[in-house]
C-alpha positions as CSV (number, residue, x, y, z in Angstrom):
1,M,-21.1,2.6,19.7
2,T,-21.2,6.5,19.7
3,A,-24.3,8.5,19.2
4,N,-23.1,9.6,15.8
5,Q,-22.8,5.9,14.7
6,S,-26.6,5.3,16.2
7,I,-27.5,8.3,14.0
8,R,-26.1,6.9,10.9
9,E,-27.1,3.4,11.8
10,A,-30.8,4.6,11.9
11,T,-30.4,6.0,8.5
12,N,-31.9,4.1,5.4
13,I,-29.8,3.9,2.6
14,A,-32.4,5.3,0.1
15,D,-32.7,8.4,2.1
16,T,-28.5,8.9,2.6
17,P,-26.9,11.7,0.4
18,L,-24.7,10.1,-2.5
19,I,-21.1,11.0,-1.6
20,P,-19.9,12.5,-5.0
21,R,-16.8,10.4,-6.8
22,D,-14.5,13.4,-6.6
23,A,-15.1,13.9,-2.9
24,L,-13.6,10.2,-2.2
25,Y,-11.1,10.0,-5.1
26,G,-10.4,13.3,-6.3
27,N,-7.2,15.3,-5.1
28,P,-7.1,15.9,-1.3
29,T,-7.0,19.5,-0.2
30,R,-3.8,18.7,1.5
31,S,-2.0,15.6,2.6
32,S,1.6,14.2,3.3
33,G,2.2,17.0,5.9
34,Q,5.9,16.9,7.3
35,I,7.7,19.7,9.6
36,S,11.4,20.0,8.7
37,P,14.2,18.8,10.8
38,D,15.1,21.9,11.9
39,G,11.5,22.9,12.9
40,K,11.7,25.9,10.4
41,W,9.2,24.9,7.6
42,L,5.8,22.9,7.2
43,S,5.6,20.8,4.1
44,W,2.5,19.3,2.5
45,M,1.2,18.0,-0.7
46,A,-1.6,20.0,-2.3
47,P,-3.1,20.7,-5.8
48,Q,-1.3,22.8,-8.4
49,D,-3.3,23.2,-11.5
50,G,-5.2,19.8,-10.8
51,V,-1.9,17.9,-9.9
52,M,-0.5,17.1,-6.5
53,N,2.7,19.1,-5.9
54,V,4.8,19.8,-2.9
55,W,4.2,23.1,-0.9
56,I,6.0,24.8,1.9
57,A,5.3,27.6,4.4
58,P,7.4,28.9,7.4
59,A,6.2,27.3,10.6
60,D,5.6,30.4,12.1
61,N,3.5,31.6,9.4
62,P,1.6,28.9,7.8
63,D,-0.4,31.1,5.4
64,A,2.7,32.2,3.6
65,A,2.6,29.0,1.3
66,R,4.5,28.4,-1.8
67,V,4.6,25.8,-4.2
68,M,8.0,24.0,-4.8
69,T,7.4,21.3,-7.4
70,H,5.9,21.7,-11.0
71,A,4.5,18.3,-11.8
72,S,1.8,18.8,-14.6
73,E,0.9,15.4,-15.3
74,R,1.3,13.0,-12.6
75,P,1.3,13.6,-8.9
76,I,4.2,13.2,-6.9
77,P,3.9,9.9,-5.2
78,Q,6.3,10.5,-2.3
79,Y,8.6,13.4,-1.0
80,F,10.7,14.1,2.4
81,W,13.0,16.4,3.5
82,A,16.7,16.5,3.4
83,P,18.3,16.1,6.8
84,D,19.9,19.1,6.6
85,S,16.8,20.8,6.0
86,R,18.5,22.9,2.9
87,S,16.0,21.1,0.1
88,L,13.2,18.8,-0.5
89,L,13.5,15.4,-2.0
90,F,10.8,13.7,-4.2
91,V,10.8,10.7,-6.9
92,Q,8.8,10.6,-9.9
93,D,8.4,7.9,-12.9
94,K,7.2,8.4,-16.3
95,G,3.6,7.3,-16.9
96,G,3.6,4.8,-14.5
97,D,6.6,2.7,-15.6
98,E,7.9,2.8,-11.7
99,N,11.3,3.8,-13.0
100,Y,11.6,6.4,-10.1
101,L,14.3,9.2,-10.3
102,L,15.2,11.5,-7.5
103,Y,14.9,15.2,-7.4
104,G,15.6,17.9,-5.4
105,V,14.4,21.6,-4.8
106,D,16.7,23.9,-3.1
107,V,14.2,25.6,-0.1
108,E,15.7,29.1,-0.5
109,S,16.1,29.5,-4.3
110,G,13.5,27.1,-5.5
111,V,15.8,25.7,-8.0
112,E,14.8,22.0,-9.0
113,R,17.2,19.6,-10.4
114,S,17.3,15.8,-11.1
115,L,19.9,13.9,-8.6
116,T,19.8,10.9,-10.7
117,P,19.6,12.1,-14.4
118,F,19.9,8.6,-15.7
119,E,17.2,6.7,-18.5
120,N,15.6,3.5,-17.4
121,T,16.7,3.8,-13.9
122,R,14.9,3.1,-10.6
123,V,16.6,4.6,-7.7
124,Q,16.6,3.2,-4.4
125,L,17.3,5.0,-0.7
126,V,20.2,2.7,1.0
127,G,21.1,5.1,3.9
128,T,20.8,8.6,5.7
129,S,23.0,10.3,8.3
130,E,22.2,12.2,11.4
131,S,26.1,13.0,11.6
132,M,26.5,13.8,7.7
133,R,23.3,15.6,7.0
134,D,24.1,16.6,3.2
135,Q,24.8,13.3,2.2
136,L,22.8,10.1,1.2
137,L,23.4,6.7,-0.1
138,V,21.5,6.0,-3.1
139,G,21.3,2.8,-5.3
140,L,21.2,3.1,-8.9
141,N,20.5,0.2,-11.6
142,N,21.4,2.0,-14.6
143,R,24.3,-0.2,-15.2
144,D,22.7,-3.7,-14.9
145,P,18.6,-3.4,-14.5
146,R,18.9,-6.3,-12.2
147,F,21.2,-4.7,-9.5
148,H,21.4,-1.6,-7.6
149,D,24.9,-0.3,-7.5
150,V,25.5,1.9,-4.3
151,Y,26.6,5.6,-4.7
152,Q,27.3,8.5,-2.2
153,L,25.1,11.5,-2.8
154,D,26.0,15.2,-2.1
155,L,22.7,16.7,-1.6
156,N,23.8,20.3,-2.2
157,S,26.4,19.8,-5.2
158,G,24.8,16.7,-6.8
159,E,28.0,14.7,-7.1
160,L,27.6,11.1,-7.0
161,T,30.4,8.9,-5.8
162,P,30.7,5.2,-6.5
163,V,30.7,3.0,-3.2
164,L,30.1,-0.4,-4.3
165,E,29.4,-2.3,-7.4
166,N,26.5,-4.7,-6.9
167,N,26.5,-8.1,-9.2
168,G,24.0,-10.1,-7.2
169,Y,22.3,-8.4,-3.9
170,I,19.0,-7.5,-3.2
171,G,20.0,-4.6,-0.9
172,F,22.3,-3.3,1.7
173,L,22.5,-1.7,5.3
174,A,24.4,1.2,6.4
175,D,25.1,2.9,9.6
176,D,25.0,6.8,10.5
177,S,28.5,7.2,8.9
178,L,26.9,5.8,5.5
179,T,29.5,3.0,5.9
180,L,27.9,-0.1,4.2
181,R,27.7,-3.1,7.0
182,W,25.5,-5.7,5.3
183,A,24.5,-6.9,2.0
184,M,21.5,-9.0,1.7
185,Q,21.1,-12.0,-1.1
186,Q,18.2,-14.6,-1.4
187,N,19.4,-17.9,-0.9
188,A,18.3,-21.0,-2.9
189,E,15.6,-21.6,-0.6
190,G,14.0,-18.6,-1.0
191,G,15.3,-17.0,2.5
192,M,17.6,-14.3,2.9
193,D,21.3,-14.4,3.6
194,M,23.0,-11.2,5.5
195,F,26.8,-10.8,4.5
196,P,28.9,-8.5,6.7
197,I,30.7,-5.8,5.0
198,S,34.3,-4.8,6.2
199,D,36.2,-2.0,4.7
200,G,34.0,-2.3,1.3
201,T,34.7,-6.0,1.1
202,I,31.6,-8.4,1.3
203,A,32.3,-11.7,3.3
204,E,31.9,-15.0,1.6
205,N,29.7,-16.5,4.1
206,P,26.7,-15.2,5.7
207,A,26.6,-14.4,9.2
208,E,22.7,-14.2,9.5
209,S,20.1,-16.3,7.3
210,T,16.6,-17.0,7.4
211,T,14.8,-19.7,5.5
212,L,11.8,-19.3,3.4
213,E,9.4,-19.4,6.4
214,D,11.0,-16.3,8.0
215,A,11.8,-14.5,5.1
216,L,8.8,-12.1,5.1
217,T,9.1,-11.5,8.8
218,T,12.5,-11.0,9.4
219,T,14.8,-8.2,8.7
220,A,17.4,-5.8,10.0
221,L,15.9,-2.5,10.9
222,G,19.1,-0.4,11.4
223,Y,21.5,1.1,13.8
224,T,21.6,3.7,16.6
225,T,23.3,6.4,15.8
226,D,26.6,5.6,17.5
227,G,26.4,2.1,15.7
228,N,26.4,0.2,19.1
229,T,22.9,-1.2,18.5
230,L,21.3,-3.1,15.7
231,Y,17.5,-3.4,15.7
232,W,15.6,-6.1,14.2
233,L,12.2,-7.4,13.6
234,D,13.3,-11.0,13.8
235,S,10.5,-14.2,13.7
236,R,13.2,-16.9,13.9
237,D,12.5,-19.5,16.7
238,R,8.9,-17.8,17.3
239,N,6.0,-17.3,15.1
240,T,5.3,-13.5,15.1
241,A,8.1,-10.9,14.4
242,A,9.4,-9.4,17.8
243,L,11.2,-6.4,18.0
244,I,15.1,-7.1,19.3
245,A,17.8,-5.1,20.0
246,Q,21.4,-6.5,19.4
247,N,24.6,-5.4,21.3
248,V,27.0,-5.0,18.2
249,E,30.0,-5.6,20.4
250,T,28.6,-8.8,22.4
251,G,26.1,-9.9,19.7
252,E,23.6,-10.3,22.8
253,K,20.1,-10.0,21.6
254,T,17.1,-8.5,23.7
255,I,13.4,-8.9,23.0
256,L,12.1,-5.1,23.5
257,G,8.6,-5.9,22.1
258,E,6.4,-9.0,21.2
259,S,2.8,-9.9,20.7
260,D,1.6,-13.6,20.0
261,K,-1.2,-12.4,17.6
262,A,0.8,-10.3,15.3
263,D,4.1,-9.0,14.2
264,I,5.4,-5.6,15.4
265,G,4.3,-3.3,13.0
266,G,6.1,-0.1,13.3
267,V,8.7,2.0,15.5
268,M,9.2,5.3,16.4
269,T,13.1,6.4,17.0
270,H,14.8,9.5,18.3
271,P,15.4,11.9,15.4
272,K,19.1,12.3,16.6
273,T,20.1,9.0,18.5
274,G,17.9,6.4,16.5
275,E,16.9,4.7,19.6
276,V,13.7,2.9,19.4
277,E,11.3,4.7,21.9
278,A,7.9,2.9,20.9
279,Y,6.5,0.2,18.9
280,S,3.3,-0.7,17.6
281,V,1.1,-4.2,17.1
282,D,-1.4,-4.2,14.3
283,Y,-3.8,-7.0,14.7
284,L,-7.3,-5.7,14.5
285,T,-6.4,-2.5,15.3
286,T,-3.1,-0.5,16.1
287,E,-1.8,-0.4,19.4
288,W,1.4,1.6,20.4
289,H,3.5,0.6,23.5
290,A,6.1,3.1,24.5
291,L,9.7,2.0,25.6
292,N,10.8,5.5,26.6
293,P,8.4,7.3,29.6
294,Q,8.5,10.6,28.2
295,I,7.1,9.6,24.9
296,G,4.6,7.2,26.7
297,A,3.3,10.3,28.2
298,A,3.1,12.4,25.0
299,L,0.8,9.4,23.4
300,D,-1.0,9.4,26.2
301,W,-1.6,13.1,26.2
302,L,-2.5,12.8,22.4
303,D,-4.9,9.9,23.2
304,K,-7.2,12.0,25.8
305,R,-7.6,14.8,23.3
306,L,-7.8,12.8,19.8
307,E,-11.2,10.7,18.8
308,G,-10.3,7.5,16.9
309,D,-7.1,6.7,15.8
310,F,-3.6,8.7,15.4
311,G,0.2,8.5,14.9
312,V,3.3,10.7,14.7
313,Q,4.1,11.3,10.7
314,S,7.4,14.0,11.6
315,R,9.4,15.2,13.9
316,T,11.8,17.8,14.2
317,E,15.6,16.9,15.3
318,D,15.2,18.3,18.9
319,D,12.1,16.3,19.1
320,S,10.1,19.5,20.4
321,K,7.4,19.3,17.6
322,W,5.6,16.6,16.0
323,L,3.0,16.7,13.1
324,I,0.0,14.3,14.2
325,W,-2.1,12.4,11.9
326,N,-5.5,11.8,13.3
327,D,-8.2,9.5,11.6
328,P,-11.6,9.9,13.5
329,L,-12.7,7.1,11.4
330,I,-16.3,8.3,10.3
331,S,-15.0,11.9,9.4
332,P,-12.3,13.0,7.5
333,S,-8.6,12.7,8.6
334,K,-6.9,15.8,10.0
335,T,-3.1,16.8,11.0
336,Y,-2.3,18.8,13.9
337,L,1.0,20.3,15.1
338,F,1.9,19.2,18.4
339,D,4.3,21.5,20.7
340,R,5.4,18.8,23.2
341,E,6.9,21.6,25.7
342,A,3.9,24.0,25.5
343,E,1.6,21.1,25.5
344,T,-0.5,22.3,22.5
345,L,-2.1,21.0,19.8
346,T,-3.1,23.2,16.5
347,E,-5.0,21.7,13.6
348,F,-2.9,22.2,10.6
349,Y,-5.3,21.0,7.7
350,T,-8.2,18.7,6.8
351,T,-7.3,16.3,4.4
352,R,-10.9,16.3,2.6
353,P,-13.2,19.0,4.1
354,E,-15.7,18.4,1.7
355,L,-16.2,15.3,3.6
356,E,-17.1,16.8,6.6
357,G,-20.9,15.9,7.7
358,A,-20.9,13.1,4.8
359,P,-22.6,9.9,5.5
360,L,-19.4,8.1,6.7
361,Q,-20.1,4.4,8.2
362,P,-18.0,2.6,10.9
363,M,-15.9,-0.1,9.9
364,Q,-16.3,-3.4,12.2
365,T,-13.6,-5.9,13.1
366,L,-14.3,-9.3,13.0
367,E,-12.4,-13.0,13.5
368,L,-13.9,-15.1,11.3
369,K,-12.9,-18.8,10.8
370,A,-11.8,-20.6,7.8
371,R,-13.0,-24.2,7.1
372,D,-9.7,-25.4,8.8
373,G,-9.9,-23.5,11.8
374,L,-7.4,-20.9,10.8
375,T,-8.7,-16.9,12.3
376,L,-9.3,-14.7,9.6
377,P,-8.9,-11.0,10.6
378,T,-11.6,-9.2,8.6
379,Y,-13.2,-5.9,8.4
380,L,-16.7,-5.0,7.7
381,T,-18.6,-1.8,6.5
382,L,-22.2,-1.8,6.3
383,P,-24.6,0.5,4.2
384,A,-26.9,2.8,6.4
385,G,-29.8,0.9,7.9
386,A,-28.4,-2.2,6.8
387,Q,-28.1,-3.5,10.6
388,S,-31.4,-2.1,11.7
389,S,-33.3,-3.7,9.1
390,G,-32.1,-7.1,9.5
391,K,-32.5,-7.7,5.6
392,P,-29.6,-9.0,3.6
393,V,-28.0,-6.4,1.3
394,P,-25.7,-7.0,-1.9
395,M,-22.1,-7.4,-0.8
396,V,-18.8,-6.4,-2.5
397,L,-15.9,-8.6,-1.4
398,L,-12.7,-6.5,-1.6
399,V,-9.5,-8.3,-2.0
400,H,-6.3,-6.9,-1.4
401,G,-3.2,-6.8,-3.5
402,G,0.3,-8.5,-2.6
403,P,-0.7,-11.0,-1.8
404,W,2.1,-10.4,0.8
405,A,0.2,-7.3,2.5
406,R,-2.8,-6.9,4.5
407,D,-5.5,-5.0,5.1
408,S,-6.1,-2.6,8.2
409,Y,-8.5,-0.9,10.3
410,G,-9.3,2.9,9.6
411,F,-10.9,5.0,7.1
412,N,-10.9,3.3,3.6
413,R,-12.1,5.2,0.9
414,A,-13.4,2.1,-1.2
415,H,-15.3,0.8,1.9
416,Q,-16.9,4.3,2.1
417,W,-17.7,5.0,-1.6
418,L,-19.3,1.1,-1.9
419,A,-21.3,1.3,1.3
420,N,-22.5,4.8,0.6
421,R,-23.5,3.1,-2.7
422,G,-25.8,0.5,-0.8
423,Y,-23.3,-2.6,-0.5
424,A,-21.8,-4.2,2.4
425,V,-18.2,-4.2,1.9
426,M,-15.9,-7.0,3.3
427,S,-12.1,-7.1,3.3
428,V,-10.5,-10.2,4.7
429,N,-7.0,-11.1,5.6
430,F,-6.7,-14.5,3.8
431,R,-3.8,-16.7,4.3
432,G,-0.7,-15.5,2.9
433,S,-1.5,-12.1,4.4
434,T,1.5,-10.3,6.1
435,G,1.3,-8.9,9.6
436,F,0.1,-11.9,11.7
437,G,2.9,-14.0,11.7
438,K,5.0,-16.5,9.8
439,D,2.7,-19.3,10.2
440,F,-0.1,-17.5,8.7
441,I,2.0,-16.4,5.7
442,N,3.4,-19.8,4.9
443,A,-0.2,-20.9,5.3
444,G,-0.6,-19.5,1.6
445,N,2.6,-21.1,0.1
446,L,1.7,-22.8,-3.1
447,E,-2.0,-22.0,-2.4
448,W,-2.9,-19.3,-4.9
449,A,-6.6,-20.4,-6.2
450,G,-6.3,-23.1,-3.5
451,T,-6.9,-22.5,0.2
452,M,-6.2,-18.8,-0.2
453,H,-9.2,-18.6,-2.3
454,N,-11.2,-21.1,0.2
455,D,-10.6,-18.3,2.8
456,L,-12.5,-15.8,0.7
457,I,-15.3,-18.2,-0.1
458,D,-15.6,-19.0,3.6
459,A,-15.7,-15.5,4.6
460,V,-18.5,-14.9,1.8
461,D,-20.5,-18.0,3.4
462,W,-20.3,-16.4,6.8
463,A,-21.7,-13.1,5.8
464,V,-24.4,-15.0,3.7
465,G,-25.2,-17.1,6.8
466,E,-25.6,-14.4,9.2
467,G,-28.1,-12.7,7.1
468,I,-25.7,-9.8,6.0
469,A,-25.2,-10.6,2.2
470,D,-27.8,-11.6,-0.2
471,P,-26.3,-14.9,-1.7
472,D,-27.2,-13.8,-5.2
473,K,-25.7,-10.4,-5.2
474,V,-22.0,-11.0,-4.1
475,A,-19.5,-9.2,-6.2
476,I,-15.5,-9.8,-5.9
477,M,-13.2,-6.8,-6.5
478,G,-9.8,-6.0,-6.1
479,G,-6.0,-5.0,-7.8
480,S,-3.3,-6.9,-8.4
481,Y,-3.5,-10.1,-6.5
482,G,-7.0,-8.9,-5.7
483,G,-7.4,-8.7,-9.7
484,Y,-6.1,-12.2,-9.6
485,A,-8.4,-13.3,-7.0
486,T,-11.2,-11.7,-9.0
487,L,-10.3,-14.0,-12.1
488,V,-10.1,-16.9,-9.8
489,G,-13.5,-16.4,-8.3
490,L,-15.3,-16.2,-11.8
491,T,-13.4,-19.1,-13.1
492,Y,-12.9,-21.5,-10.3
493,T,-16.3,-21.0,-8.2
494,P,-18.6,-18.8,-10.8
495,E,-21.3,-19.6,-8.8
496,K,-20.5,-17.7,-5.9
497,F,-20.2,-14.5,-7.3
498,A,-22.8,-12.2,-9.5
499,C,-20.2,-10.4,-11.4
500,G,-16.3,-9.3,-10.6
501,V,-14.1,-6.1,-10.9
502,D,-10.3,-7.1,-12.0
503,I,-7.9,-4.3,-11.6
504,V,-4.6,-4.9,-13.1
505,G,-5.0,-8.7,-12.2
506,P,-2.7,-11.5,-13.5
507,S,-4.7,-13.8,-15.5
508,N,-1.8,-16.5,-16.3
509,L,1.1,-17.1,-13.7
510,E,3.5,-18.6,-15.9
511,T,3.7,-15.1,-18.0
512,L,3.6,-13.1,-15.0
513,L,7.0,-14.9,-13.5
514,E,8.1,-14.5,-17.0
515,T,7.7,-10.7,-17.3
516,I,8.8,-9.5,-13.8
517,P,10.5,-6.5,-13.6
518,P,14.3,-7.1,-13.9
519,Y,15.1,-5.2,-10.5
520,W,13.0,-8.4,-8.9
521,A,15.2,-11.0,-10.6
522,P,17.3,-11.3,-7.2
523,M,14.3,-12.3,-5.4
524,V,12.7,-14.8,-7.9
525,A,13.4,-17.9,-5.7
526,Q,10.8,-16.7,-3.3
527,F,8.1,-16.0,-5.9
528,H,8.8,-19.9,-7.2
529,E,8.8,-21.2,-3.6
530,R,5.4,-19.6,-2.9
531,M,3.6,-19.8,-6.2
532,G,5.2,-22.5,-8.2
533,N,8.6,-23.1,-9.8
534,P,8.2,-23.2,-13.7
535,N,11.5,-24.6,-13.9
536,T,10.3,-27.9,-12.6
537,K,7.5,-29.9,-14.3
538,E,5.1,-30.2,-11.3
539,G,5.7,-26.4,-10.7
540,L,5.0,-25.5,-14.1
541,Q,1.9,-27.4,-14.3
542,L,0.7,-26.2,-10.8
543,L,1.0,-22.7,-12.2
544,K,-1.1,-23.5,-15.2
545,D,-3.6,-25.0,-13.0
546,R,-3.9,-22.0,-10.7
547,S,-4.0,-19.9,-13.9
548,P,-7.6,-18.4,-14.8
549,L,-6.7,-17.8,-18.3
550,Y,-7.1,-21.8,-19.1
551,R,-10.6,-21.5,-17.2
552,A,-11.7,-18.6,-19.1
553,D,-14.8,-20.6,-20.6
554,A,-16.1,-21.2,-17.3
555,I,-16.9,-17.5,-16.8
556,T,-20.6,-17.2,-16.7
557,K,-21.1,-13.8,-14.7
558,P,-20.2,-9.9,-16.0
559,L,-16.3,-8.9,-15.7
560,L,-14.7,-5.6,-15.9
561,I,-11.3,-5.3,-16.2
562,G,-8.9,-2.2,-15.8
563,Q,-5.5,-2.1,-16.9
564,G,-2.5,0.3,-17.4
565,A,-0.5,-0.2,-20.5
566,N,2.9,0.9,-19.0
567,D,2.3,-1.7,-15.8
568,P,6.1,-3.1,-15.3
569,R,4.6,-5.7,-12.8
570,V,1.4,-7.0,-14.4
571,K,1.8,-6.4,-18.2
572,Q,-0.8,-5.4,-20.2
573,A,-0.9,-8.9,-21.8
574,E,-2.3,-10.3,-18.7
575,S,-5.6,-8.5,-19.3
576,D,-5.4,-8.7,-23.0
577,Q,-5.0,-12.6,-22.8
578,I,-8.0,-13.5,-20.9
579,V,-10.2,-10.8,-22.7
580,G,-9.3,-12.4,-25.9
581,A,-10.1,-15.8,-24.6
582,M,-13.6,-14.8,-23.3
583,Q,-14.2,-13.0,-26.9
584,E,-13.2,-16.3,-28.5
585,S,-15.7,-18.3,-26.2
586,G,-18.2,-15.5,-27.0
587,I,-18.7,-14.5,-23.6
588,P,-19.1,-10.6,-22.5
589,V,-16.6,-8.8,-20.9
590,T,-16.1,-4.7,-20.2
591,Y,-12.2,-3.8,-20.7
592,V,-10.8,-0.2,-19.8
593,L,-7.3,0.4,-20.8
594,F,-5.3,3.6,-19.6
595,P,-2.6,4.5,-22.1
596,D,-0.5,6.7,-19.3
597,E,-0.9,4.5,-16.1
598,G,0.7,1.5,-14.6
599,H,0.2,-0.5,-11.8
600,G,-3.2,1.1,-10.5
601,F,-4.7,4.3,-11.5
602,H,-2.8,7.3,-10.0
603,R,-3.9,10.4,-11.8
604,P,-7.3,11.1,-10.2
605,E,-9.1,11.9,-13.4
606,N,-8.2,8.5,-14.5
607,N,-9.0,6.7,-11.1
608,I,-12.4,8.8,-11.0
609,A,-13.4,7.5,-14.5
610,F,-12.8,3.8,-13.8
611,N,-14.6,3.9,-10.6
612,A,-17.3,5.9,-12.6
613,V,-17.4,2.9,-14.9
614,A,-17.2,0.4,-12.0
615,E,-19.9,1.7,-9.9
616,N,-22.3,1.7,-13.0
617,F,-21.0,-1.6,-13.6
618,L,-21.9,-3.1,-10.0
619,A,-25.4,-0.9,-10.1
620,T,-26.2,-2.8,-13.5
621,C,-25.3,-6.4,-11.9
622,L,-26.3,-5.7,-8.1
623,G,-28.7,-3.2,-8.2
624,G,-26.9,-0.5,-6.1
625,R,-26.9,3.1,-6.3
626,A,-24.6,4.7,-8.8
627,E,-23.7,8.6,-10.0
628,R,-24.0,8.7,-13.7
629,I,-20.9,8.3,-15.6
630,G,-21.2,12.0,-17.3
631,D,-18.3,13.5,-18.5
632,T,-15.7,11.4,-16.2
633,L,-14.2,9.5,-19.6
634,E,-13.8,12.7,-21.5
635,A,-11.7,14.0,-18.6
636,S,-9.6,11.0,-18.5
637,T,-7.4,8.7,-20.9
638,A,-9.7,6.0,-20.5
639,D,-10.0,3.4,-23.9
640,I,-13.2,1.4,-23.6
641,V,-11.5,-1.4,-25.6
642,T,-14.5,-3.5,-25.5
643,G,-17.8,-4.0,-23.7
644,A,-19.4,-0.7,-23.7
645,D,-22.7,-1.9,-23.9
646,F,-22.5,-4.1,-20.8
647,V,-22.7,-1.3,-18.4
648,E,-25.4,0.9,-17.9
649,G,-24.9,4.5,-19.4
650,L,-21.3,3.3,-20.7
651,E,-22.2,3.3,-24.4
652,E,-23.8,7.0,-24.0
653,A,-20.9,8.5,-22.0
654,V,-18.4,6.8,-24.9
655,A,-20.5,8.6,-27.4
656,D,-20.7,11.9,-26.1
């Protein structure tokens, strides 16, 4: 434990300054820094009239900044440089509908244009090229919403040239010449088949296949620029996904990296050759392993100079300059420009400078045991003074979405927000989470509201048994699958939780599967195998049995629900259904609806408004601290559909 951690630990929560919601959930000062491939420009995201847009400045004059995009309502979710450095590319949807279109901005002229000018269309990036730097391969589902046809896009003229009409494949893999080499299709068992493509013709039979058990842990990563090596993450004939290099000519496969505890998490590839130079393993924390001695030396040099966690977020094509992100864990993250030749590290920006000196708390790593002996990688953040006091405190069990995703170590604004309000915060990687090998994932098959939920209960019992959590003051909270887990917690184990916060969580697994986005249709077999197949009598019954909607009358504790009206994954009806069922049974519920949001709340003013309601809801139930709701609702589009009287200060805020 560092000296700063000791100081923080000695501080009593009552004497700890309240971190403003805006400091955690408002716009960052800067984020998402990149350096152009030619090294001439620095780019980043920053607010323009309160909305996150893309900015650039000459690399040799970072103060000469200019805004390049002009989003006025929703923040731009993602941007990247064109390989030829002549334009910036970004995607944007409408109101959270996730129909992302691709846009380009010419760096010199500042002219912006839509590169995929279609309605009700979602773009996919299929391939980029080192040798054809003004071209991309993109997938568009404007012909059939289920399948993405492949086009070659000239980034400078905007011309789209058809490459392949897709009538049944999930995706494609191309080489550096932008030649399609593989087509991927889900098989009947929920696994993946890979069909070679030769001269534009897809083979009739797959050359590579997985079963369901390897479907989430085996994938082809891509080719080296010369096309001689194909890299894989592969869990076939093993548990965890190893990094493998395959000789394209001979077919021989060589293991480059592996771990017995976790899948290989990420790779660093050379900007020009595409050769993998380092890989990461993320078990409890992330560890990088270099395959290239020069890369290893550079990572060691950085490790000696940076506190906490760090990584490479952008590299020039000549690999002389890197942008480095640094998460000090108990202070705001920073981004640096690293000149490899000069061995200099220059601070570029601090993401949230308003958090400098804030009472941020350290995150602890844990290995908990489920009742059947399965190890659950877990993260815990305690409020100031909790450890030294030895007294149990209220706790929020924060459940991740997916469920085929994971929690990781590092700065987590939800953990910091809730710990600052006086709660222990626990995030459990329950079975079904990804990153810990296929056995861990497949242990969750057909276990929604079953052993997946037992893992969460076992973690709560551990925290209570250790004297960390007050057994009468434990909340469950999460988004997407985490919202579903919240509903499960209040319907299947209502005695365990004092309250719940469900954000865009499904309440009815049958209707959830009936209303998935059309472009998920090629993957539906995997959903059926992992959740329950509604096309069989047994599977349909399982989905009903594991749907909180049918147990709504079992809810006895306060529930807060947040929903986006435009959510394409978990439709508004999922929240409407359970709210209606609770009202029919006379059970109180507070329901917040955002007409301009989708799967989660991306406009900061909406996120802040919901969190204002949530922390006052938690304070009402658990007795923690809270900022007043104030005028946050007025600044947002929040519609309090019902239940304002169940949250302290909410009726007053609505009236104002």
